[in-house]
C-alpha positions as a Markdown table, in Angstrom:
| # | Residue | x | y | z |
|---|---|---|---|---|
| 1 | Unk | 0.0 | 0.0 | 0.0 |
| 2 | Unk | 2.9 | 2.3 | 0.8 |
| 3 | Unk | 4.2 | 1.8 | -2.8 |
| 4 | Unk | 0.9 | 2.9 | -4.3 |
| 5 | Unk | 1.0 | 6.1 | -2.3 |
| 6 | Unk | 4.5 | 6.8 | -3.6 |
| 7 | Unk | 3.4 | 6.2 | -7.1 |
| 8 | Unk | 0.4 | 8.5 | -6.7 |
| 9 | Unk | 2.6 | 11.2 | -5.0 |
| 10 | Unk | 5.0 | 11.2 | -8.0 |
| 11 | Unk | 2.1 | 11.5 | -10.4 |
| 12 | Unk | 0.4 | 14.3 | -8.4 |
| 13 | Unk | 3.8 | 16.1 | -8.0 |
| 14 | Unk | 4.4 | 16.1 | -11.7 |
| 15 | Unk | 0.9 | 17.4 | -12.4 |
| 16 | Unk | 1.3 | 20.2 | -9.8 |
| 17 | Unk | 4.7 | 21.3 | -11.2 |
| 18 | Unk | 3.4 | 21.3 | -14.7 |
| 19 | Unk | 0.1 | 23.1 | -14.0 |
| 20 | Unk | 1.8 | 25.6 | -11.7 |
| 21 | Unk | 4.3 | 26.6 | -14.4 |
| 22 | Unk | 1.6 | 26.9 | -17.0 |
| 23 | Unk | -0.6 | 28.9 | -14.6 |
| 24 | Unk | 2.2 | 31.4 | -13.9 |
| 25 | Unk | 2.5 | 32.0 | -17.7 |
| 26 | Unk | -1.2 | 32.4 | -18.1 |
| 27 | Unk | -1.3 | 34.9 | -15.2 |
| 28 | Unk | 1.6 | 36.9 | -16.7 |
| 29 | Unk | -0.2 | 37.2 | -20.0 |
| 30 | Unk | -3.8 | 37.5 | -19.1 |
| 31 | Unk | -3.8 | 38.7 | -15.5 |
| 32 | Unk | -5.8 | 35.7 | -14.4 |
| 33 | Unk | -5.9 | 31.9 | -14.6 |
| 34 | Unk | -9.1 | 30.8 | -16.3 |
| 35 | Unk | -10.6 | 27.5 | -15.3 |
| 36 | Unk | -11.6 | 26.8 | -18.9 |
| 37 | Unk | -11.6 | 28.7 | -22.2 |
| 38 | Unk | -11.1 | 28.0 | -25.9 |
| 39 | Unk | -7.3 | 28.2 | -26.3 |
| 40 | Unk | -7.0 | 30.6 | -29.3 |
| 41 | Unk | -9.7 | 33.0 | -28.1 |
| 42 | Unk | -7.9 | 33.3 | -24.7 |
| 43 | Unk | -4.6 | 34.1 | -26.3 |
| 44 | Unk | -4.7 | 34.0 | -30.1 |
| 45 | Unk | -1.1 | 34.4 | -31.0 |
| 46 | Unk | 2.2 | 33.0 | -29.7 |
| 47 | Unk | 4.1 | 35.4 | -27.5 |
| 48 | Unk | 7.8 | 35.8 | -26.9 |
| 49 | Unk | 8.1 | 36.3 | -23.2 |
| 50 | Unk | 11.8 | 36.3 | -22.5 |
| 51 | Unk | 15.1 | 35.7 | -24.4 |
| 52 | Unk | 17.1 | 33.8 | -21.8 |
| 53 | Unk | 20.3 | 33.3 | -23.9 |
| 54 | Unk | 21.7 | 32.5 | -27.2 |
| 55 | Unk | 20.0 | 29.1 | -27.3 |
| 56 | Unk | 16.8 | 29.4 | -25.1 |
| 57 | Unk | 13.6 | 31.5 | -25.1 |
| 58 | Unk | 10.6 | 31.4 | -22.9 |
| 59 | Unk | 7.6 | 31.6 | -25.2 |
| 60 | Unk | 3.9 | 31.0 | -25.0 |
| 61 | Unk | 2.2 | 28.9 | -27.7 |
| 62 | Unk | -0.7 | 26.5 | -28.0 |
| 63 | Unk | -0.2 | 23.0 | -29.3 |
| 64 | Unk | -3.5 | 21.6 | -30.5 |
| 65 | Unk | -1.8 | 18.5 | -31.8 |
| 66 | Unk | 0.1 | 15.7 | -30.1 |
| 67 | Unk | 3.9 | 15.4 | -29.6 |
| 68 | Unk | 5.8 | 17.7 | -32.0 |
| 69 | Unk | 2.3 | 19.2 | -33.0 |
| 70 | Unk | 1.4 | 16.1 | -35.0 |
| 71 | Unk | -2.2 | 15.7 | -35.9 |
| 72 | Unk | -3.1 | 19.3 | -35.3 |
| 73 | Unk | -4.8 | 19.5 | -38.6 |
| 74 | Unk | -7.5 | 16.9 | -38.0 |
| 75 | Unk | -10.2 | 19.6 | -38.0 |
| 76 | Unk | -12.7 | 20.5 | -35.4 |
| 77 | Unk | -12.9 | 17.0 | -33.9 |
| 78 | Unk | -9.1 | 16.9 | -33.2 |
| 79 | Unk | -9.3 | 17.9 | -29.5 |
| 80 | Unk | -11.9 | 15.3 | -28.8 |
| 81 | Unk | -10.1 | 12.5 | -30.7 |
| 82 | Unk | -6.8 | 13.4 | -29.0 |
| 83 | Unk | -8.5 | 13.5 | -25.5 |
| 84 | Unk | -10.0 | 10.1 | -26.0 |
| 85 | Unk | -6.8 | 8.5 | -27.4 |
| 86 | Unk | -4.7 | 10.1 | -24.6 |
| 87 | Unk | -7.2 | 8.8 | -22.0 |
| 88 | Unk | -7.0 | 5.3 | -23.5 |
| 89 | Unk | -3.1 | 5.4 | -23.5 |
| 90 | Unk | -3.0 | 6.7 | -19.9 |
| 91 | Unk | -5.4 | 4.0 | -18.8 |
| 92 | Unk | -3.3 | 1.3 | -20.4 |
| 93 | Unk | 0.0 | 2.6 | -18.9 |
| 94 | Unk | -1.8 | 3.1 | -15.5 |
| 95 | Unk | -3.1 | -0.5 | -15.6 |
| 96 | Unk | 0.5 | -1.7 | -16.3 |
| 97 | Unk | 1.9 | 0.6 | -13.6 |
| 98 | Unk | -0.5 | -0.4 | -10.8 |
| 99 | Unk | -1.3 | -4.1 | -11.7 |
| 100 | Unk | 1.6 | -5.6 | -13.6 |
| 101 | Unk | 4.9 | -3.7 | -12.9 |
| 102 | Unk | 7.2 | -5.2 | -10.3 |
| 103 | Unk | 10.5 | -3.4 | -10.9 |
| 104 | Unk | 11.1 | -0.1 | -9.0 |
| 105 | Unk | 12.7 | 1.8 | -11.9 |
| 106 | Unk | 9.8 | 0.8 | -14.1 |
| 107 | Unk | 7.2 | 2.1 | -11.6 |
| 108 | Unk | 9.2 | 5.3 | -11.2 |
| 109 | Unk | 9.5 | 5.8 | -15.0 |
| 110 | Unk | 5.8 | 5.0 | -15.7 |
| 111 | Unk | 4.7 | 7.3 | -12.9 |
| 112 | Unk | 6.6 | 10.2 | -14.6 |
| 113 | Unk | 5.0 | 9.3 | -17.9 |
| 114 | Unk | 1.5 | 9.1 | -16.5 |
| 115 | Unk | 1.9 | 12.4 | -14.5 |
| 116 | Unk | 3.2 | 14.2 | -17.6 |
| 117 | Unk | 0.4 | 12.8 | -19.8 |
| 118 | Unk | -2.2 | 13.8 | -17.2 |
| 119 | Unk | -0.8 | 17.3 | -17.0 |
| 120 | Unk | -1.1 | 17.7 | -20.8 |
| 121 | Unk | -4.6 | 16.1 | -20.7 |
| 122 | Unk | -5.8 | 18.6 | -18.2 |
| 123 | Unk | -4.8 | 21.4 | -20.7 |
| 124 | Unk | -6.6 | 19.6 | -23.5 |
| 125 | Unk | -9.7 | 19.3 | -21.5 |
| 126 | Unk | -9.6 | 22.9 | -20.2 |
| 127 | Unk | -8.5 | 24.7 | -23.4 |
| 128 | Unk | -8.6 | 22.3 | -26.3 |
| 129 | Unk | -4.8 | 22.6 | -26.7 |
| 130 | Unk | -1.6 | 22.2 | -24.6 |
| 131 | Unk | 0.4 | 25.2 | -23.4 |
| 132 | Unk | 4.1 | 24.9 | -24.5 |
| 133 | Unk | 6.7 | 27.5 | -23.4 |
| 134 | Unk | 10.2 | 26.2 | -23.4 |
| 135 | Unk | 12.0 | 27.0 | -26.7 |
| 136 | Unk | 15.5 | 25.8 | -27.5 |
| 137 | Unk | 17.3 | 26.9 | -30.6 |
| 138 | Unk | 20.7 | 26.8 | -32.3 |
| 139 | Unk | 21.5 | 29.1 | -35.3 |
| 140 | Unk | 17.9 | 29.5 | -36.4 |
| 141 | Unk | 17.0 | 25.8 | -35.9 |
| 142 | Unk | 14.3 | 25.5 | -33.2 |
| 143 | Unk | 13.3 | 22.4 | -31.4 |
| 144 | Unk | 9.5 | 22.4 | -31.0 |
| 145 | Unk | 8.4 | 24.3 | -27.9 |
| 146 | Unk | 7.6 | 22.0 | -25.0 |
| 147 | Unk | 6.6 | 22.1 | -21.3 |
| 148 | Unk | 7.3 | 20.6 | -17.9 |
| 149 | Unk | 5.0 | 17.6 | -18.5 |
| 150 | Unk | 6.9 | 16.8 | -21.7 |
| 151 | Unk | 10.1 | 16.8 | -19.8 |
| 152 | Unk | 8.8 | 14.3 | -17.3 |
| 153 | Unk | 7.4 | 12.1 | -20.1 |
| 154 | Unk | 10.8 | 12.2 | -21.8 |
| 155 | Unk | 12.7 | 11.3 | -18.7 |
| 156 | Unk | 10.3 | 8.4 | -18.0 |
| 157 | Unk | 10.7 | 7.1 | -21.5 |
| 158 | Unk | 14.5 | 7.5 | -21.5 |
| 159 | Unk | 14.8 | 5.5 | -18.2 |
| 160 | Unk | 12.7 | 2.7 | -19.7 |
| 161 | Unk | 14.8 | 2.6 | -22.9 |
| 162 | Unk | 18.1 | 2.7 | -21.0 |
| 163 | Unk | 17.0 | -0.1 | -18.7 |
| 164 | Unk | 15.7 | -2.1 | -21.7 |
| 165 | Unk | 19.0 | -1.8 | -23.4 |
| 166 | Unk | 21.0 | -2.7 | -20.2 |
| 167 | Unk | 18.6 | -5.6 | -19.5 |
| 168 | Unk | 18.9 | -6.8 | -23.1 |
| 169 | Unk | 22.7 | -6.8 | -23.0 |
| 170 | Unk | 22.7 | -8.7 | -19.7 |
| 171 | Unk | 20.2 | -11.3 | -21.0 |
| 172 | Unk | 22.0 | -11.8 | -24.2 |
| 173 | Unk | 25.3 | -12.5 | -22.4 |
| 174 | Unk | 23.6 | -15.3 | -20.4 |
């Protein structure tokens, strides 16, 4: 039971960090933090907030698609389709996390992934799009803007991939 509380604490912690950062940005730009509003009517255009160096900006932009803005051109039904698919994926990962996973690293990594996915799902439900604000660039080449939830999802996936590679090498030597 104690392990379940740790998993839930990680998930909730990721959601809180993500939503707090996004709320600060919304407050800076609108003077408030709306509970719900159509994304592009709330803030219609991307904003440059701060140039933090030669390779990093803090921006404000909406991502109506999935990772790397994929599927943002599905039309008016895109938000609903993405919300449903995201919910199904979170449900599958959550089932695996709570019912099937035995290894500590895997529980930790999946908790980060679920927390990040829920943070972005909250945005989709509230606004129909996800708030992205971290913008890295080198000589005019920009990585797509992302957010705190995306960072946690990436860390979780990287941990799983690294452990998969390590475990595969150990298994193949036996």
